[in-house]
N, C-alpha and C positions, 0 to 999 in steps of 0.2 A: 504493500499498502505504501500510499504518496505521501507522502511532506508536506502537501500543497495547504499555503495559511487561508484561511477564511478571507480573502483580502485576493485570492493567487483565485481560490476559487470562485469569488463572482468578478472579477473582468474577464474568467475563461467565459461565463455565465450570459455576458455581456454580451460577446464578440459571436458568437452563435448567432445568439438573438437577431442580434443588429445584421446582422448579414442575411437574413435570412432575410425572404421577401416577399412572405406566410407566417404567418399566427401557426407558431409552435405549438407544438402537445408536446405534451411530457414527455410520450414514451423517444417518439423524437428527439428529442430534449435530449437524454440521456445516450439513444444511439451516437450521436454527431460527438455531443460532448466523446464516447469512446472511443468512436474514430479519429479524433485528434487528437487523444495525449492517451490514446493506449490502453486506459482500463477502468472501470466504470465511478461517475460520480459516488465519491465516497459520505455522505450527505447522516452517515451514522459516528462520522469523528465529525462531526459537527453539531451532537447529539440529537439529532433528526429519524425515525420511524421509518421515512418514508423520501424519495423528492421531491415531492408533492410540501409532504413538513417544513423542511430543506427552505421553497425554495419561497413561500409564504414567511419566514423572516429573514430574505432580503429586499422588500414593496422598492425600494429607489433601484432593482434593477429588470426586478419584473412583476407581470400581474396577476397572478392565478384567478382563469374563468372557468366555476363549477370543479366538480371533487375525480379525483381518479388517476387514468395520464389522458384528462380533457387541454382545451387549449392555453398557449401563457400565450399570454399578451405584450409583448416588448414592452418597457420604457423609458424610449428614448428620450425624458426628459433627466434623467436620473443620473450622476457622477457616481467613481468608487468614496 
């Protein structure tokens, strides 16, 4: 497992959301993250039980609509 910091994780997630021309589903974000960095998004490192739960702790990066593997909306006004 990586020693990625929360700031690094947020930066990668923001980049993935920004580079997409579409609203991403959580499962698409997980796939893209793994393709980019080579391992799964380690939400449990940040005391979350799921990717969705972790993403809800970083509203400055993204906003979640719905539940489960549902859509993400990129918050383009946010900064790290």
